[in-house]
N, C-alpha and C positions, 0 to 999 in steps of 0.2 A: 358291756357296750353302750354308747349313747343312742338314744332314739327320741324322735319327736312324738309324742303321745297325745291323742285326743281322749279327754275324760268323759265328756258328755256333748250331746247336740246342742246347739244354741242357734235359733233362727236368725239372730243378729250378728252371729259369728263369736267365737271365743278363742283365746290363745291356746296354743299347743304347749305342753310341758316337756322339757328336756329331761329324760330320765335315764338312769343306769339300769339296764335290763340284761337278762342272760343272752349270750350269743346262741341263736337257734340251732338245734341240731337237724341236719336234713334228714327227711323221710327217705324211704327207699328208692323213690322215683324223683327226688329233689336234689337240687344242687345248692351248696352254701356259696353265696356270692359276697364278696368284700366290695360294698357299694363304694364307687369313686365319685359319682355325681348322679343327682336326681333332679328331674325338672318339676316345677310347680305349675299347675294348671288350674284353670276355673274349676275343674272337677274337684279339685281338693277342697275349695272353699264351699262347693256344693254339698259335699260329704259333711263338713262341719256343721252346715246349716240344716242338715237333715233332709235335704232335698232329694236324695236317692234312696232313702229308707224303703220305699215301695219295692225297688229293684233289688237292693242288697241291704238287708237289715244288720249293720255291723254291731257286734258286741264290744262294750267298753271294758277296760281301756283299749284303745285301738291305735297301734302304730301306723302313721300316715304315710302317704307317698304311692304313686301310682306307675310312674316310668323311671327307668334307671340304666345306668351303665356302670360295669365293674369287672372284677376279676374273679375267676372260679377259684375257690379255696379249697373245697373238698367236694366229693360227690357221694351220693347214697349208693347202696350196693346194687341197685337195678338201673342206675342212671349211667348210661354208656356213651352218650353223645358228646360229652365235653370231658377235658382234663384240666387238673389244677394249672393255673396260669392263663388259662384262655380268656380272652377279652370278650366278654357277652353284654348283650343289652335286652331289654324286654318290657313289657307291660305286666305289672303284678297280676296274679291271678285275681279275678273279681272278688272271691270270697276271702282272700287272704293278701290284702295289700300290705305295705310295709317298707316302701322304699326309702323313707326319711330316717335311715338307721345306718349304722357302721356295717352291719351284716344283714342279709336276708336269705332265708331258705325259700327257694323258688322251684317250682315244677320244671324239669328241664324241658318239657314240651312247651313252655312259654318262652324259651330262650333262643337266641340266635348269635352267631359270631359277629362281632363289630367289624364293618369294613375297615381295612387297616389305615386308610387315609383320614380317619375320623379320630378326634380326641375324645376322651371320655365326656367332657363338656358338651361336644357337638353330637356325640351319640346319644346322649340322654334326651336330646330334643326330638328324636325320631320315632320311637315306638308308638305313641298314641296316634299322631297323624298318619303313619304309614299304615298302621292296621286299620284306621278308620277308612281310608281310601280303599284298601283291599276288600274289607267287609261289606263296604257300601256296594261295590260293584258285584261282589258275589250275591248279595240279597236281590240285586236287580236282575241277576242272570244276564248280564250285559254281553253281547256277542260282537264280534269283529264285524265292522260296517254299520253298526247302530250309532246313534247320536247321543250324547249326554250334555245337559246344561248344568254347569256348576255355578250356582249363585254366589256372588262375591268371591270369586276365586282367586283373588290377588293376595291372600294371606298365606300363612304357613300350611294350612290344609290344602289350598290350591297348588302350592309349590310341589307338593307331594301328589296330589290326586290327579293333576294334568299329565305329568309324565307317566304315571301308572295306567291311566286310561288310554294314553297314546300306545303304551306297550301292548295293550290288549286290542289294539285295532279300532278304537272308537273315535268317531268324530266329536271334537270337544269344543264347546262353545262356553264363554264365561263373560262375566261384566265386572266393571270397577272404575276406579279413576284413571284417567288417560296416562299418568306418569308411570303406571305399571304395564302399559300396553306391550312395549317392546320385550319386557322380561317374560311376560306370560305367553306371548307368541313363540318366543324362544324355547319355552318349555314344552311346547307341542299343541297349544290351542289353535284351532282354525280360525276362529273368529272371536274378536274381542269388541264388546259393546261398552262404549263410554256412556256410564249412566247419566252424565250431564247433558248429553246430546240426544240420546236415544233411550227409549224404554223398551226393555228386551220383549216385553209382551207384545209389541207392535212388530217385532222383527223375527221372532223365533217361534213360529208355530209348528206344531206337530214333532217335537223332538221325543226320542224313544224313552228317554230316562232323565231325571232331575235329581241332583244331588243338592238338598237344602241346607245351607249353612247359616240362615238368616232367621228362620223360625216364623212365629205366628203372623207377623205382619205381611210377610211375602208369600206366604203359602197359597193364598187363593190366586195370586197371580202366577205362581209356578205351576198349578194345576191348569191354568189357561193354556200355557205353552206346551203342555204334555199332550201327546197324541192319544186317541182313544185306546185303551188297553195298556197304556204306558205305565211305567213304575217310578214312584217318587220315594226317596229315602231321606229322612230328615234327621239331623243331629240336634236340632233345637226345638223340635215339636214336642208332642206328649206320646207316652207308650200306649200302645192300643192292644186289642186282642191278638193280632198277628204276632206282635212282640212278645206277648206272654206266652204264647202257644211255642214260639221259637226258642224261648228262654226256659221252657219247661216248668213254668211257675205253677203253684198249687192252684186249685179251682177258685179259692176266694180272691187271690190275686189277679187271676185272669179276668174275673168279673170287674174288679177295680180298674184294671187297664183298659178293658172295653169301654167302660164309662168315661174315662178320662180321654181316650183318643177317638170317641164317637164322631165328633164333628169334623175331624179330618178323614174318617172313613166315609162319612156322607158326601163330603167334597169329591173324593175319589170315585164314589159310586156312580157319580152322574155321568161318567164316560168310561165306565168299566176299568177305571185305573186302579192301582194299588197304592196304599200308603204304608210305609214302613217306618218305624223309629228305630234308631241305631244307638246302642250303648255298646261301647267297644270292649271286646273281651280278648284275652291273651291268645297268642298264636305265633310260636316260634318258626313254623312252616312258612307263614305268610311273610314274617320278617326276612326269612332266607330268600324268598323271592324278590323282595325289595332289594337285597344285597346283589342279586343278578341283574336286576333292571338298571341299577346305577353302578357305575364303576369309576375308576380314576378319570378316565376320558369324559364321562358323563356323571359327575359326582352328585351325591345327595345335596340338595341345598339346605343348609342350616343356618340358623340365626340365633346367637346367644345375646340376649339384651344385658342382663347383669348377673353376676355371680355372688352368692352369700354363703357364709359358713353355716353349718348346721345349728350353731347356737343362735343365728340370726333368722331362724325359720319363720318367725312371726312377722319380721319385716318383708320377707319374701312373700309370704301369704297376703299380706296387705297391698304389696305393690301389685300383685296379680289381681286382687280384688277391685283395684282401682281402674284397671284397664289401661288402654292405650300403650302397651308394651310394643317394643319394636323388635320383638323375637322372644325366645323362651327365657323365663327366669330360672337360673340354675342354683341347687344347693351342693356344696361339696362337702365331703365327710371328714376331711383333715383340717388342720388349722391354717393351711396356706391357701391363698387366692391363687 
């Protein structure tokens, strides 16, 4: 089979090689998936540049790719949830990625059935954002009736996180440019703050939770609107001791993470708040929940920007690295767009 392979880390980025490799044999608890489409994410470029080595130290050569959609080809002897022919999608297990390939052997616990109204290309855009939303609210221990501020919630993550938060009974606030207000309110936000007219710091005191999608420049302000004892989960901050413990890291890595996230822990400690960094892991059960939250009448909002073939993977990676996409960049595994 053909696969896009990383041979070495490079902080400035390096091209992936298209190689012929053996079709993987699924383990007892794995499913062999014929990959139909995979999404390219900023995470893929971060891996190439060695930016996640502290969290997951991959061995080279490495078949790249983190989220995908495809068809079950065969199952391991203990894998009973799926049958050959099932349409499935998922986030590759952290320690064994490999979605940029014609086939992948995946733990069945990482998979869920694709909602029937989604194409493979549309389905491939879902897993990372869906799991990010689910796992963020899980870390927060968010309860019905509480409030959450999703910073910059007008992008693909907000399109997922807002309805999920709504399904959990949370009061949802977000901010962004005014042209997105109607769409965001329709998704379930109770309040939209036009960042050109108002600063959320001035109008949102004492929220229970914050989901940070903006990183270092906004974290001080996000802690200001968080109530005493509230929780903040960041997607773009730095890992800290709480993250290392939750990830069951070794003692040396725990120490390194404690040092990396110390300044954010200090910000949180001023008002007995908590700071957590999120690096999304696979979870088919949570994807199943997403399938129940969204249906034909209230479908998943997906957006595909551009579709590339596998042999164009480096063009796709470059496009994502440049930013300013209007949706997910997709790679398909056959020779037809």
